[in-house]
C-alpha positions in Angstrom: 164.6 -47.3 97.0 166.0 -45.5 93.9 168.0 -47.8 91.7 170.4 -47.1 88.8 168.9 -46.8 85.3 170.7 -49.1 82.9 172.2 -46.6 80.4 170.7 -46.8 77.0 174.2 -46.5 75.4 176.8 -49.1 76.0 179.8 -46.7 76.4 180.3 -43.4 78.2 182.5 -41.5 75.8 180.8 -38.1 76.0 178.5 -36.2 78.3 175.9 -36.8 75.6 176.0 -40.5 76.1 173.4 -40.0 78.8 169.9 -38.7 78.4 168.7 -36.0 80.7 166.7 -38.6 82.7 169.8 -40.8 83.0 172.0 -37.9 84.1 169.5 -36.9 86.8 169.4 -40.5 87.9 173.2 -40.8 88.2 173.3 -37.6 90.3 170.6 -38.9 92.6 172.3 -42.3 92.9 175.5 -40.5 93.7 173.8 -38.5 96.4 172.4 -41.7 98.0 175.9 -43.3 97.9 177.4 -40.2 99.5 174.7 -40.2 102.2 175.2 -44.0 102.7 171.5 -44.5 101.9 172.2 -47.0 99.2 174.3 -50.2 98.9 174.8 -51.8 95.6 177.1 -54.9 95.2 179.0 -55.7 92.0 181.1 -58.4 93.6 183.8 -60.0 91.4 183.4 -57.2 88.8 186.7 -55.8 87.5 187.5 -52.3 86.3 190.5 -51.9 84.1 192.2 -48.5 84.1 194.2 -47.4 81.1 195.9 -44.1 81.8 198.1 -42.5 79.2 198.1 -39.3 81.2 199.1 -38.8 84.9 196.3 -38.7 87.4 195.5 -38.3 91.1 191.8 -37.7 91.5 190.6 -39.7 88.5 192.7 -42.7 89.3 192.0 -42.8 93.1 188.3 -42.0 92.8 187.7 -44.7 90.3 189.6 -47.3 92.4 187.7 -46.4 95.6 184.4 -46.2 93.8 184.9 -49.7 92.4 186.0 -51.0 95.8 182.9 -49.6 97.4 180.8 -51.6 94.9 182.6 -54.8 96.0 184.7 -55.0 92.8 188.4 -54.6 92.1 190.6 -52.6 89.8 193.5 -53.4 87.5 195.7 -50.4 86.9 197.4 -50.7 83.5 200.3 -48.3 83.2 201.5 -48.0 79.6 205.1 -47.9 80.7 204.8 -51.3 82.3 202.5 -53.0 79.8 202.5 -53.9 76.1 200.4 -50.7 75.5 203.5 -48.6 75.8 205.3 -50.8 73.3 202.8 -49.9 70.7 200.4 -52.9 70.7 197.4 -52.0 68.5 194.3 -50.7 70.4 192.1 -53.2 68.7 194.2 -56.0 70.1 194.4 -54.5 73.6 190.7 -53.8 73.7 189.6 -57.3 72.7 191.9 -59.0 75.2 191.0 -56.7 78.1 187.3 -57.3 77.3 187.8 -60.9 78.3 189.5 -60.0 81.6 187.6 -56.9 82.7 183.9 -55.9 83.0 184.4 -52.2 82.3 187.3 -50.0 81.1 188.1 -46.4 82.1 190.5 -44.8 79.7 192.4 -41.5 80.2 194.2 -40.5 77.0 194.9 -37.7 74.5 192.9 -38.3 71.4 189.1 -38.8 71.4 189.6 -41.0 68.3 191.8 -43.4 70.4 189.0 -43.7 73.0 186.5 -44.4 70.2 188.8 -47.0 68.8 188.8 -48.8 72.2 185.0 -48.6 72.3 184.8 -50.0 68.8 186.7 -53.2 69.7 185.7 -53.6 73.3 182.8 -55.9 74.1 182.6 -54.3 77.6 181.6 -50.7 78.5 184.3 -48.0 78.0 184.4 -44.8 80.1 186.0 -41.6 79.1 188.2 -40.8 82.1 189.5 -37.7 80.1 190.5 -36.9 76.6 191.6 -33.7 75.0 188.0 -33.2 73.8 186.0 -34.0 76.9 186.1 -34.7 80.6 182.5 -36.0 81.2 183.3 -37.7 84.6 184.5 -34.3 85.9 181.3 -32.7 84.7 179.2 -35.2 86.6 180.9 -34.2 89.8 180.6 -30.6 89.0 176.9 -30.7 88.4 176.4 -32.8 91.5 178.2 -30.1 93.6 176.0 -27.4 92.0 172.9 -29.4 92.8 174.0 -29.9 96.4 174.4 -26.2 96.8 171.2 -24.9 95.1 169.0 -28.0 95.4 168.1 -27.9 91.7 169.3 -26.2 88.5 166.6 -23.6 88.1 168.0 -20.1 87.4 171.6 -21.3 87.9 174.2 -19.4 85.9 177.5 -21.1 85.5 180.5 -19.0 84.4 183.7 -20.8 83.3 186.7 -18.5 83.1 189.8 -19.8 81.2 190.7 -22.0 78.4 187.9 -23.5 76.3 189.2 -27.0 77.0 187.9 -30.5 77.6 186.3 -29.4 81.0 184.6 -26.4 79.4 183.3 -28.7 76.6 181.7 -31.2 79.0 180.2 -28.4 81.1 178.6 -26.9 78.0 177.1 -30.2 76.9 175.6 -31.1 80.3 174.5 -27.4 80.7 172.6 -27.8 77.4 171.1 -31.1 78.5 169.9 -29.5 81.8 168.9 -26.1 80.3 171.4 -24.2 82.4 172.9 -20.9 81.4 176.6 -21.5 80.7 179.0 -18.6 80.1 182.5 -19.1 78.9 185.0 -16.3 79.3 188.3 -16.9 77.4 190.8 -14.9 75.4 190.3 -14.8 71.6 191.5 -17.9 70.0 190.8 -20.1 73.0 187.1 -20.6 72.5 185.5 -24.1 73.1 185.4 -26.6 70.2 183.0 -25.5 67.5 181.6 -29.1 67.2 180.7 -29.0 70.9 179.1 -25.5 70.6 177.0 -26.7 67.7 175.9 -29.8 69.5 174.9 -27.7 72.5 172.9 -25.2 70.5 170.9 -28.1 69.0 170.0 -29.2 72.5 169.2 -25.8 74.0 165.6 -24.7 73.7 166.9 -21.2 74.3 170.1 -20.8 72.4 170.9 -17.6 74.3 171.7 -19.6 77.4 175.1 -20.4 75.9 177.3 -17.3 75.9 180.9 -17.2 74.7 182.8 -14.0 75.7 186.2 -12.5 75.9 185.2 -10.4 78.9 185.5 -12.1 82.3 184.0 -9.2 84.3 180.9 -9.1 82.1 180.6 -12.9 82.2 180.6 -13.1 86.1 177.8 -10.5 86.6 175.1 -12.3 88.6 176.6 -15.7 88.1 176.0 -18.4 90.8 179.0 -20.6 90.0 182.5 -19.4 89.1 184.6 -22.2 87.7 188.2 -22.3 86.4 190.8 -24.8 85.3 194.6 -24.7 84.6 195.5 -22.6 81.5 197.9 -25.2 80.1 196.6 -28.8 80.2 198.8 -31.9 80.1 200.5 -32.1 76.7 200.6 -28.3 76.3 203.8 -27.7 78.4 205.5 -26.1 75.3 202.7 -23.5 75.1 202.8 -22.6 78.8 204.7 -19.3 78.6 202.6 -18.1 75.7 199.3 -19.0 77.4 200.3 -17.4 80.6 200.6 -14.1 78.8 197.4 -14.6 76.8 195.4 -15.3 80.0 196.5 -12.3 82.0 193.3 -10.8 83.4 191.5 -14.1 83.5 192.4 -15.0 87.1 189.5 -15.7 89.5 190.4 -13.2 92.3 188.4 -11.4 95.0 187.7 -8.5 92.6 186.1 -10.8 90.1 184.2 -12.7 92.8 182.6 -9.5 94.0 180.9 -9.0 90.7 179.2 -12.4 90.9 176.0 -13.2 92.8 176.5 -12.7 96.6 175.9 -16.4 97.2 178.1 -17.6 94.3 180.3 -20.7 94.8 183.8 -21.3 93.4 184.8 -24.5 91.6 188.1 -25.8 90.2 188.7 -29.3 88.9 192.3 -29.4 90.3 195.2 -29.5 90.3 195.4 -25.7 90.7 198.2 -23.3 90.0 197.5 -20.9 92.8 198.0 -17.3 91.9 197.7 -18.1 88.2 194.1 -19.1 87.2 192.9 -18.6 90.7 194.2 -16.9 93.8 195.0 -18.7 97.1 192.5 -16.7 99.1 189.7 -17.5 96.8 190.5 -21.3 97.0 190.5 -21.1 100.7 187.4 -18.8 101.0 184.0 -19.8 102.4 182.6 -19.7 98.9 184.9 -22.5 97.7 183.4 -25.9 97.1 186.5 -27.2 95.4 187.2 -30.0 97.8 183.5 -31.1 98.0 183.7 -31.1 94.2 186.8 -33.4 94.3 185.1 -35.8 96.7 182.1 -35.9 94.4 184.2 -37.5 91.7 184.1 -40.7 93.7 180.4 -40.7 94.3 179.4 -39.9 90.7 181.8 -42.4 89.3 180.4 -45.0 91.7 176.9 -44.1 90.4 178.2 -44.2 86.8 179.7 -47.7 87.2 176.5 -48.9 88.8 174.5 -47.7 85.9 176.9 -49.2 83.3 177.0 -52.6 85.2 173.2 -52.7 86.0 
């Protein structure tokens, strides 16, 4: 029976906090959890959730994942705890380390997440920051592996803002040796730090392609992926970004230029008729809701690996 590999790093703050072997193991453990071929108990273990941003999938998938491991979850809402009053992170982290066995934090600044990790004696998970969304990328690559059995010759095209989701897709793509193409308007490219990290990992640096042409980027692609154009905290940029992203909608015309067996992914929530059309979401090529379900399975596997 396959068992979780104890992660070599204490915290999961970035996609690069797992090795390639650890990533493959997490995906395999997640598959076994999904197929009900594996039962791991972490009875009496407690997961603390600190969410500075609203959430549906991340919050619920973490709670259910921890419950399936036999543990429990404490949901710390900043508006009803001392976190919202401005208690220093170093104080919150040290106290919660004595109550909880693992913390999942969804916040804005990556530096705040790193501050929690600095002071926490227990593992800290990046449940989303403005820089990365590694838990989402775990579910994304699990969904891709389910569809194509392995990652050989897979071409992943992400169309839209070079945001936290794009950043984590790039890093795991580099770790797995997958061709990742990002199509975005000028000025919305992924973080340069992320691009440089990825290029150091890629044996073939040509496998990472950043373009401003969505039609060229989808040619022959196996996976078409998009996300909202304006993330949480960018509400004041919404009108400007809507204009800048005209032509970057995943519609049937764009899908026809991809590989005939291509699948469609979106991390949700979706603004239908903006970054993706309704008919594409509801098409036979869509794996969006399988992808959403896989958040639960991969996070259960991640928790198992951190608590092993």
